[in-house]
Structure formats: structure tokens, C-alpha cells
N, C-alpha and C positions, 0 to 999 in steps of 0.2 A: 655424288654417288657414282657417276660414271668412271671417275678416276680410280675409285676403290675396285671396281669391277675389272678394269684393265690391269691393275696391279695384281689382282687375284688370278686372272687369266695368264699373265706372264709368269707368275709363280708356279702355276700348275704345269705350264709348258716346260719350265726349267726342271721341275721334279720329274716329269715324264721323261725328259731326255737323259736323266741320270739312270734310267732303268734298263738301258740297252747293254748288251755285252754278256760276258760270262760271270762265273762265280769266283770270288777270291777265297782260296783255301789257305788258311793259316796253318802251316806245318806244326803238328803237335797240339793244336787248339790252344787252350789256356796255358799249357806248359811251355809252348814255344819250341825253339830249336835249342836243345840243351842235353847235358848228360846227367843232370840232377834228377833223382827219383824216377828214372826210367829203366825198363828192362831191355835186354838186347833185341827183343822183338817189338818194342813199343811203336816205332815209326812204321814198321811193316804192317802192324795191325791197323794203325791210323790210315795208311794209304789204301789198304785193301777195302776199307769201309767207305771209300769215296768213289765218285763217278767223275773222273777228270775228263774234260772235253776241250777241244780246240776252242780258243777264245777265253778260257779260264785263266786265272793268274795264281801262281804259287807264291805265298808270302812267307818269308823266313824272318822271324823276330827273335833276337838273341842278344846277349851281352857281348858286345864286340871286343871286350878285353879278354874274353875266355873262349870264343868260338869264331868260326868263319863258315862259309858255304863254298864248296868246290863241286862243280859239275864235271863228272868223269865218265869214262867208258864203262861198259858192263864188266869187262875184265878187271879194270882198276877198282870198280865198286866192290866186286867180290874179294879182291885182295886188300881193300882199304888202302889203296895207293893213290895219293893226291898229286903225284908227279904227272906232267903233261896233261893238265886238265883242259877241258873245253873253255872253261872260264872259272873265276873265283871272285868272291866278294867278302867284304869284312866291314860293312857299315852298321850291322845290327838290325837293319830294317830293309831287307832286299826283296824285291818282287821280280818274279820270272814269268813273263807272258808265254802261254802255251800256244805255239803257232802251227804245230804238226802233231799228228797222232803218233804213237809209239811209246817207247820207254825213255824216261829221263832219270838219270842216276845222280844223286847228290850225297856228299859226305862232308863231315867236318874234317878239315885237313890237319888239325892239331893232333900231336902224338897221343895215341891211345883212344881218342874220342870215337872214331869210327868203330873200332873193335868193341867199345863199350856200348854200341848200339846207335850212335849218332850218324845214321845213314838212312836214306829213304829212296825207294824206287817208285817213281810216279808213272803209272801206266795210263796213257791217254787212249781212249777208245773212239771208234768211229761213231759219229752221230747217227741216230735213226732218222728215217725220212721225216717224221713228225717234228724233228728238232732243227730242221733247216738244211741248207746245202751241206753236202759231204765234203770233208777236207780231202787233200790228196792221199793216195794209198800209202800204206806203211812203207817205210824205207827199208831196204834189205839190210841184212847184217845183224849181229847180236846187239848192237846199240840202238837199233830201230830209229830213234829220233836223232837226226844229224844236228849239229850245232844250230841253236836258235838264237835270237837276239839276247844279249846279256841282260840280266835283271837290272832294274833301275833301283836307285835308293829312294825313290818316291813311293810313299805308301798309298796304294790305290784305294778307292772307295769300293765297298762291296756292291755288287751289281746283281741284277735279276738273272735267274738261271735259264729262262726260256723266252724266245721271241713271242710266243703265244701270250704269256703273261704281260709282256710289254704292249702288245696290241690291245689286250683287254683293258689295260690301264689307260692307254690313250683314248679308247672309246669312253671309258668312265669319265676321264677329265673333260672330254668334249661335251658329254651330257651335263656334267656339273657346271661347266663354264657357260654353256648355252642357257641352262636354267637360271643361273645367277644373272646373266645379262638380261633375261626376260623381266626381271624384277627391277 
């Protein structure tokens, strides 16, 4: 019986540890990163409905035979110009960790895709005091967010949105484990 309880406790700790961090935002939700069946304002509507924060991850899922992801300046975003990018990716499953507040501009670099609406402006806001420590202040200039680490081709797991939820979950797991060990 003791072995089962230890296994249960280890399992609960592992589950609890996976709850830290930010939210993974899949660009375009179920549609993904595409030009099919979208309007020119589709990704703008999607991004303005989100609350992006430092610690979150932006996930681009797409057919790599037909699309790519290019991180560009504000000027190149407006012009749909993929030359001189901060970075570009073409794996079909790219994640971009948000490390600073500001604006991040992404387009598809294939001819005509950006003009068809395959572009997104990710605005990262400052956390409120209840959300934990504040990131560094906004970076000057029209591009706000200077180059951040390149996205990885690794698909991250979705994570909890707040440290408060994480703390409550840890407390719950402690109570459950302590109660289970008492039996």
C-alpha cells in the first residue's frame, strides 16, 4: 500500500510542476496559420481578443509546403516585406517564447500571403501587480519588442495562466497527498 501512495505523490508533483509558466497561444486557433478561408482582418481580430504576456508562447502551426513565419519590423509588417527579417521559420510547428513586452510582428513571407491577411501583430502588455513581477519597460521605437530568441520547432505543452492558480494547485495536491498517506 505504501508504494502506491508514493507513486501517487510523485505523480501529483509531476502534474503540479507542469502548471508553471504562461499560456500557449495557437495563432488562428483551429484554423492555424493559413490563407485558406480567412479574411484580411482575421489574425488582427484573433490577436486583439487575446491578452499576451511575458512568459507566454506563440505557436504557429501550418502546412510547411505552403507557408512560413517571418518576424519583421513594424515598417516591413505594414509593407508586407519579408526582406531583412529578425528571424524566419518553416517547420510547420514553430513556437515563439515571449520574453519582453511590446509588439511582435509576424507575416508569411510567401508571395501574396501577407497581403491576403496572413500577418499578425502580437501586443504584449505589462503584467498587473497581482500577476507577479513586472517585466522590463517597453523598448523605444516603432518595433517595441527587439529581437527575442528564435522560436523552436518543439511543440510546447499548454501551461497555466497564473502563478496564483499554480499555488492553489500545489496546496490542493499537498492536501490530497497528505490525506492519501494518512490511509
